[in-house]
C-alpha angles and dihedrals in degrees: 000000000000118000118232107219129181114222109195135158114213142171120249089258092055104260121141094185136021120247123292098027113181142148089279093046105026094177096040124226111344091345096125089070085078089069101052087105088069087072083076096050092113093051118106090235132092098292092051090048093051093045091050091050092051091050090050093064116113101216139022132217115196134175115243093244092052091045093051095043090049090060089255086282085266087280096301126077095181136335094349094288116162113271117206113198113202106215141159092218127036111220119237092235115082114253119255125248116334094346122128127184116222126182101190116071096211092047090048091053092046094050092046093049091049092048092048093052107181092352129082134263121236117215124203127185139047094244094050092046092051093046091050092047092050090049093048091242102115111093103180143009121215104192121188103203115199118197097240132105110221094180093200140039133069118335123213098227106028099117103044119124119256094256118108121256112197120213133191119211107232101168141013122189122178127192119221114262114260134187093269103066095205091063090064108092138169116215111209123186118196129184116218111236114231118222 
């Protein structure tokens, strides 16, 4: 069965965007500094490895906010894979390309797993990640932790319930430090423990 894995870049203090994110500024103020490590996505090192793995997934689940702020990826996240947008309200306009809107989190996970077959499912967005965690449908978290403190913005785990979710660290990859501090990143993969 396909694994559903969150891929998220975050600051050390837990922010996935800077403040005031919008369609015109999808990463908010100074939020794009979290993605400087992607400049090394073609390197043979850890960042290149993680990027290649994420682009090898066979389906995508995204939250509606992430999908809209990312310019809807022009209807194709990567390689024409099916994109399932978890949303409260389905727009009247038909979705572009391989995009499908889904309102139920379990149904979204089921459709994405089926579409991925023996591959994995990539998840984008704090809202989608939290909904999948609450529903027991998120299998792993791949967190790209950048050594910067944003201090404000949108946090990855702000709206989770008070119950504990146990994680097991299954992989840690660290890029070598370079002159530009924000390019240094630690990739942490956690497996969600099932109760």
